[in-house]
C-alpha positions as CSV (number, residue, x, y, z in Angstrom):
1,M,0.1,26.1,-10.8
2,R,0.9,26.5,-14.5
3,P,1.2,23.4,-16.5
4,L,4.7,22.0,-16.7
5,F,6.5,22.2,-20.1
6,T,6.0,19.0,-22.1
7,G,6.9,19.9,-25.7
8,P,5.3,18.9,-29.0
9,L,3.7,15.5,-29.4
10,T,5.5,12.9,-31.5
11,V,4.5,9.6,-33.1
12,E,7.1,6.8,-32.9
13,T,6.6,3.9,-35.3
14,V,8.3,0.5,-34.7
15,S,8.1,-2.9,-36.3
16,V,8.3,-5.8,-34.0
17,A,8.9,-9.4,-35.2
18,I,6.8,-12.0,-33.3
19,C,7.7,-15.7,-33.6
20,D,4.6,-17.8,-34.5
21,L,2.5,-14.7,-35.1
22,P,-0.8,-15.8,-36.6
23,G,-0.8,-14.9,-40.3
24,R,-4.0,-12.8,-40.0
25,L,-2.2,-10.5,-37.6
26,E,0.7,-9.7,-40.0
27,G,0.8,-5.9,-40.1
28,C,-1.5,-5.5,-37.0
29,R,-1.0,-2.0,-35.6
30,I,-1.1,-1.4,-31.9
31,V,-1.1,2.2,-30.6
32,Q,0.3,2.6,-27.1
33,L,-0.2,5.5,-24.7
34,S,1.2,5.8,-21.2
35,D,1.8,8.0,-18.1
36,F,-0.9,10.6,-18.5
37,H,-0.6,12.0,-14.9
38,Y,-3.8,13.9,-15.6
39,D,-4.2,16.2,-12.7
40,G,-4.6,19.7,-14.2
41,E,-0.8,20.3,-14.0
42,R,1.1,17.7,-15.9
43,L,-1.0,17.2,-19.0
44,S,-3.1,20.0,-20.6
45,N,-6.5,19.4,-22.1
46,Q,-5.2,20.8,-25.4
47,L,-2.5,18.2,-25.6
48,L,-4.9,15.4,-24.5
49,R,-7.4,16.4,-27.3
50,Q,-4.5,16.3,-29.7
51,V,-3.6,12.8,-28.6
52,I,-7.1,11.6,-29.0
53,D,-7.3,13.0,-32.5
54,C,-3.9,11.6,-33.4
55,V,-4.9,8.1,-32.2
56,N,-8.1,8.1,-34.2
57,S,-6.4,9.3,-37.3
58,L,-4.0,6.4,-37.1
59,E,-6.9,3.9,-37.3
60,P,-5.2,1.3,-35.1
61,D,-6.3,-2.3,-34.7
62,L,-5.8,-2.2,-30.9
63,I,-5.0,0.5,-28.4
64,A,-2.9,-0.3,-25.3
65,L,-2.7,1.9,-22.2
66,T,0.1,1.2,-19.8
67,G,-0.8,3.1,-16.6
68,D,-0.4,6.2,-14.4
69,Y,-3.6,7.9,-15.5
70,V,-3.5,10.1,-12.4
71,T,-0.8,11.3,-10.0
72,H,-2.3,11.1,-6.5
73,D,-6.0,12.0,-6.3
74,P,-8.0,9.6,-8.4
75,T,-10.8,12.1,-9.0
76,P,-9.5,13.4,-12.4
77,I,-10.0,9.9,-13.8
78,F,-13.7,10.7,-14.4
79,T,-12.8,13.5,-16.9
80,L,-9.8,11.5,-18.4
81,A,-11.9,8.4,-18.9
82,A,-14.5,10.5,-20.9
83,Y,-11.7,11.6,-23.2
84,L,-10.2,8.1,-23.6
85,G,-13.6,6.7,-24.4
86,K,-13.6,8.7,-27.6
87,M,-10.7,6.7,-29.0
88,R,-11.5,4.3,-31.7
89,S,-9.8,1.1,-32.9
90,R,-10.8,-2.1,-34.7
91,F,-10.5,-4.3,-31.6
92,G,-11.0,-1.8,-28.8
93,T,-8.7,-0.7,-26.0
94,V,-6.9,-2.7,-23.3
95,A,-5.2,-1.2,-20.3
96,V,-3.2,-1.8,-17.1
97,L,-2.6,0.4,-14.1
98,G,0.6,2.0,-12.8
99,N,2.0,2.7,-9.4
100,H,0.3,6.2,-9.1
101,D,-3.0,4.6,-9.8
102,N,-2.6,2.5,-6.7
103,I,-1.6,5.1,-4.2
104,S,-4.8,6.3,-2.6
105,A,-7.3,4.2,-0.7
106,G,-9.9,3.1,-3.1
107,G,-8.1,4.7,-6.0
108,R,-7.4,1.5,-7.9
109,Q,-11.0,0.4,-7.9
110,T,-12.2,3.9,-8.9
111,I,-9.8,3.9,-11.9
112,L,-10.6,0.4,-12.9
113,R,-14.4,1.1,-12.8
114,S,-14.1,4.4,-14.6
115,L,-12.1,3.0,-17.5
116,R,-14.4,0.0,-17.8
117,Q,-17.5,2.2,-17.9
118,V,-16.2,3.8,-21.1
119,G,-15.5,0.4,-22.7
120,I,-11.8,0.0,-21.9
121,Q,-10.9,-3.6,-21.0
122,T,-8.7,-2.9,-17.9
123,L,-6.6,-5.8,-16.7
124,W,-5.1,-6.5,-13.2
125,N,-3.5,-10.0,-13.5
126,D,-5.9,-10.9,-16.3
127,I,-5.8,-12.2,-19.8
128,A,-7.8,-10.8,-22.6
129,Y,-8.3,-11.9,-26.2
130,P,-9.2,-8.8,-28.3
131,L,-6.9,-10.1,-31.1
132,G,-8.2,-13.7,-30.9
133,T,-7.5,-16.8,-28.8
134,D,-4.2,-17.5,-30.5
135,F,-2.6,-14.2,-29.4
136,P,-3.6,-13.3,-25.8
137,V,-3.0,-10.0,-24.1
138,V,-1.7,-10.3,-20.6
139,G,-2.2,-7.4,-18.2
140,L,-0.2,-7.6,-15.0
141,A,-0.7,-5.9,-11.7
142,D,1.6,-3.0,-11.0
143,F,5.2,-4.0,-10.0
144,W,5.0,-2.1,-6.7
145,S,1.7,-3.6,-5.6
146,R,1.3,-6.6,-3.4
147,D,-0.5,-8.3,-6.3
148,F,2.4,-8.5,-8.7
149,H,2.6,-12.3,-9.2
150,P,3.2,-12.9,-12.9
151,A,3.4,-16.7,-12.5
152,L,-0.3,-16.8,-11.6
153,V,-1.1,-15.5,-15.0
154,L,1.8,-16.5,-17.4
155,D,1.9,-20.1,-16.2
156,S,-1.7,-20.6,-17.5
157,L,-0.5,-20.1,-21.1
158,P,1.3,-22.7,-23.1
159,F,4.9,-21.8,-23.9
160,T,4.2,-22.3,-27.6
161,Q,1.6,-19.5,-27.7
162,P,2.8,-16.0,-28.6
163,R,1.5,-13.2,-26.4
164,L,1.6,-9.5,-25.7
165,V,2.3,-8.4,-22.1
166,L,1.3,-5.0,-20.6
167,S,3.3,-4.1,-17.5
168,H,3.7,-0.5,-16.4
169,N,7.2,-0.7,-15.0
170,P,10.0,-1.8,-17.4
171,D,12.0,-3.2,-14.5
172,T,9.6,-6.1,-14.6
173,A,11.2,-7.3,-17.8
174,E,14.1,-8.7,-15.8
175,L,11.7,-10.8,-13.6
176,L,9.7,-11.9,-16.6
177,A,12.7,-13.4,-18.4
178,P,11.8,-17.0,-17.4
179,W,8.6,-16.8,-19.3
180,R,7.8,-16.2,-23.0
181,V,7.1,-12.5,-23.5
182,D,7.1,-11.9,-27.3
183,L,6.5,-8.2,-26.6
184,Q,6.2,-6.3,-23.3
185,L,4.8,-2.7,-23.5
186,S,5.8,-0.5,-20.6
187,G,6.0,3.2,-19.6
188,H,6.9,4.7,-16.2
189,T,10.2,6.3,-17.1
190,H,8.9,9.4,-18.9
191,G,11.8,8.9,-21.2
192,G,14.1,10.4,-18.6
193,Q,12.5,13.8,-19.3
194,I,15.8,15.5,-19.9
195,V,17.8,14.3,-23.0
196,L,21.2,15.8,-23.6
197,P,22.2,16.1,-27.3
198,G,24.7,13.4,-28.4
199,L,24.6,11.8,-24.9
200,G,21.1,10.6,-24.3
201,P,18.6,10.7,-21.4
202,L,20.1,12.2,-18.3
203,P,19.1,9.5,-15.8
204,A,20.8,6.9,-18.0
205,I,24.0,9.0,-18.3
206,T,24.2,9.4,-14.5
207,Q,23.3,5.8,-13.7
208,D,26.8,4.6,-12.7
209,L,27.6,7.7,-10.7
210,R,24.3,7.6,-9.0
211,Q,24.9,4.0,-7.9
212,A,28.3,4.9,-6.6
213,L,27.0,7.9,-4.6
214,A,23.7,6.6,-3.4
215,N,25.1,4.8,-0.2
216,W,27.0,7.8,1.2
217,L,25.6,11.0,-0.3
218,P,24.0,12.9,2.7
219,F,21.5,14.8,0.6
220,D,19.6,14.4,-2.7
221,L,20.7,15.9,-6.0
222,P,18.6,15.9,-9.1
223,Y,19.2,12.7,-11.1
224,L,21.7,11.5,-8.4
225,S,19.3,10.7,-5.6
226,R,18.3,7.5,-4.1
227,S,14.8,8.1,-5.2
228,C,15.9,8.0,-8.8
229,L,17.3,4.5,-8.2
230,K,14.0,3.5,-6.7
231,I,11.9,4.8,-9.5
232,V,13.7,2.7,-12.2
233,H,16.6,0.4,-11.7
234,H,17.2,-0.3,-15.4
235,W,17.6,3.2,-16.8
236,E,19.3,1.6,-19.8
237,W,15.7,0.7,-20.9
238,V,14.5,4.3,-20.5
239,S,12.7,4.4,-23.9
240,G,12.4,2.5,-27.2
241,L,12.7,-1.2,-28.1
242,H,15.1,-3.5,-26.2
243,A,16.0,-7.2,-26.2
244,V,15.8,-8.6,-22.7
245,G,17.1,-12.2,-23.1
246,Q,14.8,-13.9,-25.5
247,N,12.0,-11.4,-24.8
248,Q,11.3,-7.9,-26.3
249,L,10.5,-4.7,-24.4
250,Y,9.2,-1.4,-25.7
251,V,9.1,1.6,-23.3
252,N,6.9,4.5,-24.2
253,R,8.1,8.0,-23.0
254,G,4.6,8.9,-21.8
255,L,2.5,12.0,-22.1
256,G,2.7,13.7,-18.6
257,T,5.7,14.9,-16.8
258,Y,7.2,16.1,-13.5
259,A,9.3,19.2,-12.6
260,P,11.3,20.5,-14.3
261,G,9.4,19.2,-17.3
262,R,10.7,17.8,-20.5
263,W,13.6,18.9,-22.6
264,R,14.3,17.2,-26.0
265,C,12.1,14.4,-24.7
266,P,8.7,14.9,-26.3
267,P,5.5,13.1,-25.2
268,E,4.9,10.0,-27.3
269,V,2.2,8.1,-29.1
270,T,3.7,4.7,-30.2
271,V,2.6,2.7,-33.2
272,V,3.7,-0.9,-33.0
273,E,3.4,-2.9,-36.2
274,L,3.5,-6.7,-35.7
275,V,5.4,-8.8,-38.3
276,R,6.0,-12.5,-38.4
277,G,9.5,-13.4,-37.1
């Protein structure tokens, strides 16, 4: 099949205030990538090479990857990992997995192993310290997996300690509200893929109508189906920076796509600059 339309790559830059941020991390720049869906159909090698060149030109302090490297078959991870291993940053790359990385038997372990072999610190309910012991990076298991138990990880950190949390699905922000999450980086939504001028992402616009119709509609309609409700519940967090209680959530629009492709919703490289709050 021909590659689906994705549109031009964009770089989104956002400053995020972190309470108790260590002074040496003032101005720290984290580049986020998400939702590659690298399978020969949803992300071209040309765009992928452009992404790698873009990331390296930004000279980030840390790179964060938030899942869905493949779509179904895990085999393409071998090629994708080789590309991702070419990215450079001051403190390396950290990553979590998404729901698509956990579909096939053995897929999760194949993807974890492949990313780690190229030097990417891949986390599944783990804590890493690439930015120092006073600013941990928490990587959670995917929300739809049996292993999603945030208490096992977050309860091990003192509440006074600021932290970055990587979690593929932004719906987890609702469940993480009892814990301190200074910044959560997520993907999963693809930015809604279709953005209507002056109105916003189509899934967010149709959210109320979809919830009203979901219980009795005898067939699926695009953006009105039950599956759309299952994919993401909080479509109001479809992209960008959001306050969730006392916590902060940033949702990246991702790089790959699904039919019918993207319209006015370009693939995204995110630059997050940390400032003291």
